[in-house]
C-alpha positions as a Markdown table, in Angstrom:
| # | Residue | x | y | z |
|---|---|---|---|---|
| 1 | Thr | -7.8 | -9.1 | 13.4 |
| 2 | Tyr | -9.7 | -8.5 | 10.3 |
| 3 | Pro | -9.2 | -5.4 | 8.0 |
| 4 | Arg | -11.8 | -2.8 | 8.4 |
| 5 | Pro | -14.0 | -2.2 | 5.4 |
| 6 | Arg | -13.1 | 0.8 | 3.4 |
| 7 | Arg | -15.6 | 3.5 | 2.5 |
| 8 | Val | -16.6 | 3.2 | -1.2 |
| 9 | Ser | -17.5 | 6.3 | -3.1 |
| 10 | Pro | -19.3 | 5.7 | -6.4 |
| 11 | Ala | -18.3 | 8.1 | -9.1 |
| 12 | Leu | -19.4 | 8.9 | -12.6 |
| 13 | Ala | -17.1 | 10.5 | -15.2 |
| 14 | Thr | -19.0 | 12.1 | -18.1 |
| 15 | Gly | -19.2 | 15.3 | -20.0 |
| 16 | Trp | -22.8 | 15.6 | -18.8 |
| 17 | Ala | -21.5 | 16.3 | -15.2 |
| 18 | Val | -21.2 | 19.9 | -16.2 |
| 19 | Arg | -25.0 | 20.1 | -16.7 |
| 20 | Tyr | -26.5 | 17.6 | -14.3 |
| 21 | Gln | -26.0 | 16.2 | -10.8 |
| 22 | Trp | -26.6 | 12.6 | -9.8 |
| 23 | Lys | -28.0 | 11.7 | -6.4 |
| 24 | Gly | -25.6 | 9.5 | -4.5 |
| 25 | Leu | -22.8 | 9.8 | -7.0 |
| 26 | Glu | -19.7 | 12.0 | -7.2 |
| 27 | Ala | -19.7 | 13.2 | -10.9 |
| 28 | Phe | -16.9 | 15.0 | -12.6 |
| 29 | Pro | -16.6 | 16.2 | -16.1 |
| 30 | Leu | -14.6 | 14.2 | -18.5 |
| 31 | Ser | -15.2 | 14.1 | -22.3 |
| 32 | Ser | -17.1 | 11.1 | -23.5 |
| 33 | His | -15.0 | 11.2 | -26.7 |
| 34 | Ala | -12.0 | 8.8 | -26.7 |
| 35 | Asp | -10.8 | 6.0 | -28.9 |
| 36 | Phe | -10.7 | 2.4 | -27.8 |
| 37 | Thr | -7.1 | 2.4 | -26.7 |
| 38 | Gln | -7.5 | 5.7 | -24.8 |
| 39 | Leu | -10.5 | 4.2 | -22.9 |
| 40 | Leu | -8.4 | 1.1 | -21.9 |
| 41 | Glu | -5.5 | 3.4 | -20.8 |
| 42 | Tyr | -7.9 | 5.5 | -18.7 |
| 43 | Val | -9.5 | 2.5 | -17.0 |
| 44 | Lys | -6.0 | 1.1 | -16.2 |
| 45 | Ala | -4.8 | 4.4 | -14.8 |
| 46 | Ser | -7.8 | 4.9 | -12.6 |
| 47 | Lys | -7.5 | 1.5 | -11.0 |
| 48 | Pro | -11.2 | 0.9 | -10.4 |
| 49 | Lys | -12.7 | -2.1 | -8.6 |
| 50 | Lys | -15.6 | -2.4 | -11.1 |
| 51 | Val | -16.3 | -0.9 | -14.5 |
| 52 | Tyr | -19.7 | -0.4 | -16.2 |
| 53 | Thr | -19.6 | 0.4 | -19.9 |
| 54 | Cys | -22.4 | 2.0 | -22.0 |
| 55 | Tyr | -23.1 | 3.2 | -25.5 |
| 56 | Gly | -21.7 | 2.0 | -28.7 |
| 57 | Phe | -19.5 | -1.1 | -28.3 |
| 58 | Ser | -20.2 | -1.5 | -24.6 |
| 59 | Arg | -20.0 | -5.4 | -24.6 |
| 60 | Ile | -16.8 | -5.4 | -26.6 |
| 61 | Leu | -15.2 | -2.8 | -24.3 |
| 62 | Ala | -16.3 | -4.6 | -21.1 |
| 63 | Ser | -14.9 | -7.9 | -22.5 |
| 64 | Ala | -11.5 | -6.2 | -23.4 |
| 65 | Ile | -11.3 | -4.7 | -19.9 |
| 66 | Arg | -11.8 | -8.1 | -18.3 |
| 67 | Arg | -9.4 | -9.9 | -20.7 |
| 68 | Arg | -6.6 | -7.3 | -21.0 |
| 69 | Leu | -6.7 | -5.6 | -17.7 |
| 70 | Gly | -8.1 | -8.4 | -15.5 |
| 71 | Leu | -10.8 | -6.1 | -14.0 |
| 72 | Ser | -14.4 | -6.7 | -13.3 |
| 73 | Ala | -16.4 | -5.1 | -16.1 |
| 74 | Glu | -19.9 | -5.4 | -17.5 |
| 75 | Pro | -22.1 | -3.4 | -20.0 |
| 76 | Leu | -25.1 | -1.6 | -18.7 |
| 77 | Pro | -28.4 | -2.8 | -20.4 |
| 78 | Glu | -29.2 | -0.8 | -23.5 |
| 79 | Gly | -32.0 | 1.6 | -22.8 |
| 80 | Gly | -32.1 | 0.5 | -19.2 |
| 81 | Gly | -29.9 | 3.3 | -17.9 |
| 82 | Phe | -27.9 | 3.4 | -14.7 |
| 83 | Lys | -29.8 | 1.8 | -11.7 |
| 84 | Gly | -27.1 | 2.6 | -9.1 |
| 85 | Phe | -24.7 | 0.5 | -7.1 |
């Protein structure tokens, strides 16, 4: 027998979740202010399947997530915004 596919629930963690809602996403408020090490610790603790990075040093962070944590990560295009899963 084959394992049944699990239901995937896309989520967004941002301080903007207090003000806005995103269609098709579960959003929960989390401050967007953290240092590099704190971001890596959060990603590791949350055990995601895929990570999308944005703002600031998004390429460097995505690369560190791939190298240090062995997770799939990629930066969102600058100015392109989030297009969905």
